[in-house]
C-alpha positions as CSV (number, residue, x, y, z in Angstrom):
1,X,183.2,23.7,0.4
2,X,185.0,20.9,2.8
3,X,188.2,19.3,2.4
4,X,187.2,15.7,2.1
5,X,189.7,14.7,4.8
6,X,187.1,16.4,7.3
7,X,183.9,14.2,6.0
8,X,185.7,11.2,8.1
9,X,185.4,13.6,11.2
10,X,181.9,14.9,10.8
11,X,180.8,11.0,10.4
12,X,182.4,10.5,13.4
13,X,181.2,13.6,15.6
14,X,177.4,12.9,13.7
15,X,177.8,9.6,15.7
16,X,178.8,11.5,18.9
17,X,176.3,13.4,18.7
18,X,173.0,11.1,18.5
19,X,173.3,10.5,14.6
20,X,174.5,7.0,13.5
21,X,176.2,6.1,10.3
22,X,173.2,4.2,9.1
23,X,170.9,7.1,9.7
24,X,173.5,9.4,7.5
25,X,173.3,6.8,4.7
26,X,169.3,6.2,4.8
27,X,169.1,9.5,4.0
28,X,172.1,9.9,1.5
29,X,170.5,7.1,-0.5
30,X,167.3,8.7,-0.2
31,X,168.8,12.2,-1.8
32,X,170.2,10.3,-4.5
33,X,167.3,8.7,-5.6
34,X,165.2,11.5,-5.2
35,X,167.4,13.1,-7.9
36,X,168.3,10.0,-10.0
37,X,164.3,9.7,-10.1
38,X,163.8,13.2,-11.7
39,X,166.9,12.8,-14.2
40,X,166.0,8.9,-15.0
41,X,162.1,9.5,-16.2
42,X,161.2,6.4,-17.7
43,X,164.6,5.1,-18.2
44,X,166.1,1.7,-16.6
45,X,168.8,2.6,-13.8
46,X,172.1,0.4,-13.4
47,X,173.4,1.3,-9.9
48,X,177.2,0.2,-9.6
49,X,178.1,0.0,-6.0
50,X,181.5,-0.6,-4.2
51,X,182.0,-2.3,-0.3
52,X,182.4,1.0,1.4
53,X,180.2,3.4,2.7
54,X,179.7,5.2,-0.7
55,X,178.5,1.6,-1.9
56,X,176.1,1.3,0.9
57,X,174.8,4.9,0.0
58,X,174.0,3.1,-3.4
59,X,172.6,0.5,-2.1
60,X,170.0,2.5,-0.1
61,X,169.5,4.3,-3.7
62,X,168.9,1.8,-5.2
63,X,166.0,0.3,-2.9
64,X,164.3,3.5,-3.0
65,X,163.9,3.3,-6.6
66,X,163.2,0.5,-7.6
67,X,160.2,1.1,-6.1
68,X,159.3,3.2,-8.9
69,X,161.7,2.4,-12.0
70,X,163.2,-0.3,-13.4
71,X,166.7,-0.9,-11.5
72,X,169.7,-3.4,-11.3
73,X,172.8,-3.4,-9.0
74,X,176.4,-4.5,-9.8
75,X,178.4,-5.6,-7.1
76,X,182.3,-4.6,-7.7
77,X,183.4,-6.5,-4.8
78,X,180.6,-8.9,-3.4
79,X,182.5,-10.5,-0.9
80,X,183.4,-7.1,0.8
81,X,180.2,-5.6,0.4
82,X,178.5,-8.7,2.1
83,X,181.1,-8.0,4.9
84,X,180.5,-4.7,5.5
85,X,177.2,-3.8,4.5
86,X,174.9,-7.3,4.8
87,X,172.0,-5.6,5.8
88,X,171.8,-2.5,3.1
89,X,172.6,-5.6,0.3
90,X,169.9,-8.0,1.3
91,X,167.4,-5.3,1.2
92,X,168.5,-5.1,-2.9
93,X,169.7,-8.6,-3.5
94,X,167.1,-9.4,-5.7
95,X,168.0,-6.7,-7.8
96,X,171.7,-7.8,-8.6
97,X,173.0,-8.5,-11.6
98,X,176.5,-10.6,-12.1
99,X,177.5,-9.2,-15.8
100,X,177.1,-5.7,-16.4
101,X,174.8,-5.2,-19.7
102,X,175.0,-3.2,-22.9
103,X,173.3,0.2,-22.1
104,X,172.8,3.4,-24.0
105,X,169.7,4.7,-22.8
106,X,169.5,4.6,-19.1
107,X,171.1,6.5,-16.0
108,X,174.4,4.9,-14.3
109,X,174.7,5.4,-10.8
110,X,178.3,5.7,-9.4
111,X,178.3,4.6,-6.5
112,X,181.6,2.8,-6.2
113,X,184.8,5.3,-4.7
114,X,183.7,7.8,-2.0
115,X,185.8,10.6,-0.6
116,X,187.7,7.6,1.1
117,X,189.6,6.6,-1.9
118,X,193.1,7.6,-2.2
119,X,195.4,7.6,-5.5
120,X,194.8,5.8,-8.3
121,X,191.8,3.3,-8.6
122,X,192.6,-0.3,-8.9
123,X,191.1,-3.1,-10.5
124,X,187.9,-3.7,-10.6
125,X,187.4,0.1,-10.3
126,X,189.4,0.6,-12.7
127,X,188.1,-1.1,-15.6
128,X,184.6,0.0,-14.5
129,X,185.0,3.3,-14.3
130,X,186.2,3.2,-17.7
131,X,183.3,1.2,-18.5
132,X,181.1,3.8,-17.0
133,X,182.6,6.5,-18.8
134,X,182.0,4.6,-22.3
135,X,178.5,4.2,-21.5
136,X,178.0,7.9,-21.2
137,X,179.3,8.4,-24.1
138,X,177.0,6.0,-26.0
139,X,174.2,8.1,-24.4
140,X,173.6,7.4,-21.2
141,X,173.5,9.6,-18.1
142,X,176.1,9.1,-14.9
143,X,175.1,10.5,-11.7
144,X,177.9,10.1,-9.4
145,X,177.0,10.0,-5.2
146,X,179.1,11.8,-3.2
147,X,182.4,12.5,-5.5
148,X,183.2,11.1,-8.9
149,X,184.8,7.5,-8.3
150,X,188.5,8.0,-9.3
151,X,188.1,11.7,-7.7
152,X,190.8,13.7,-8.5
153,X,193.3,11.2,-10.0
154,X,194.1,10.4,-13.6
155,X,191.3,8.2,-14.3
156,X,188.0,9.0,-12.5
157,X,184.2,9.1,-13.6
158,X,183.3,11.8,-16.1
159,X,179.4,12.4,-14.8
160,X,176.9,14.4,-15.6
161,X,175.8,14.8,-12.1
162,X,177.1,14.7,-8.8
163,X,174.8,14.2,-6.0
164,X,177.1,15.7,-3.1
165,X,176.4,14.8,0.3
166,X,176.2,17.2,3.0
167,X,178.3,19.7,1.0
168,X,180.4,19.9,-2.1
169,X,184.2,18.5,-1.5
170,X,187.2,20.5,-2.3
171,X,188.2,20.4,-5.8
172,X,184.8,19.5,-7.3
173,X,183.8,22.0,-10.0
174,X,181.9,21.6,-13.4
175,X,184.4,19.9,-15.3
176,X,185.4,17.1,-13.0
177,X,181.9,16.5,-11.3
178,X,179.4,17.7,-13.8
179,X,176.3,19.8,-12.6
180,X,176.6,19.6,-8.6
181,X,173.7,19.3,-6.3
182,X,174.4,19.1,-2.7
183,X,171.7,17.0,-0.5
184,X,171.4,17.6,3.0
185,X,171.6,14.3,5.0
186,X,171.0,15.0,8.4
187,X,174.4,15.9,9.6
188,X,174.3,18.4,13.1
189,X,175.3,21.5,13.0
190,X,177.1,20.7,15.7
191,X,179.1,18.3,13.8
């Protein structure tokens, strides 16, 4: 288990060692998709994405999941996503929805906020976190990417599963992260 603050350093070290962030993101999205496909069965999937790297992981996952299952993508901040992740967004633009649907029997992928999020979630993230948790109470299965959005704040996603990238993050356990599945994303050992 590593402190969240170490992961920015690991990303930079990986880049220096020849494994760019784009490769790590591609591997992360593929790993998340693999877990989601097993959990979903034939249920539809909704991926909620933020504008940072966690959202990028979600966009990649959505691209892979959509090859096998009905998939939709909702962006928390389209302008930020367009600015920071244009290639990832373009690959799934046909999956975008503008309004949150009424969902019960589905899988929701929480790719809103990652380890970089600090403090209490602000809008629109706070409302989206509450919406995800309400959907889970009504029967949706929730899978968080890397850490639950809002992790270690008073308002966080309560997932069934967290797909943790590279290693579990300090403070994660079944009470705040559900089942923790660690996915290797290709970080060099030296990083």
